[in-house]
C-alpha positions, 0 to 999 in steps of 0.5 A, spaced: 499 500 499 505 504 501 508 503 494 502 504 491 501 511 494 495 509 498 498 510 505 503 516 506 508 512 511 511 505 511 510 504 518 504 499 517 508 495 512 514 494 517 509 492 522 506 487 518 513 484 516 515 484 524 508 480 525 510 475 519 517 474 522 514 471 528 511 466 523 517 463 521 519 460 527 515 457 533 518 459 540 517 455 546 518 457 554 523 463 555 523 464 548 527 458 546 526 457 538 523 450 538 521 449 530 523 454 524 521 454 517 525 451 512 531 455 510 529 454 503 522 457 504 525 463 507 530 464 502 525 463 496 521 468 499 527 473 499 529 471 492 522 472 489 521 479 493 528 481 491 527 480 484 520 483 484 522 490 487 528 490 483 524 490 476 519 495 480 525 500 481 528 499 474 521 501 471 522 507 476 529 509 474 527 508 466 522 513 467 526 517 471 521 517 477 526 519 483 521 520 488 518 513 487 525 510 486 526 512 493 520 509 496 521 503 493 528 502 496 524 502 503 522 495 501 528 493 503 527 495 510 521 490 510 526 484 508 530 486 513 525 484 518 524 478 515 531 476 515 533 478 522 530 472 526 530 465 522 536 465 518 543 462 518 549 465 515 550 460 510 542 461 508 543 468 507 549 467 502 544 464 498 540 470 497 
């Protein structure tokens, strides 16, 4: 919604990413991680998201729309929230 211009701030998008990141792992007593989503699925989500946002960014750069290109870069803050909890370093290299 932020990228489409329906809302003015990216706060809700980042909050949604934080909520979704909790779906990647199951926590037990004292916040210990009991189960994690397989890393191949998390990598797939990130690679798909990165390719989507790069295509969109390329479109704005071609059209010389600097305002939307700047807004599009905020999407990487969303991806940062999704990677913080459930990724190991070797899986992050795949992305």
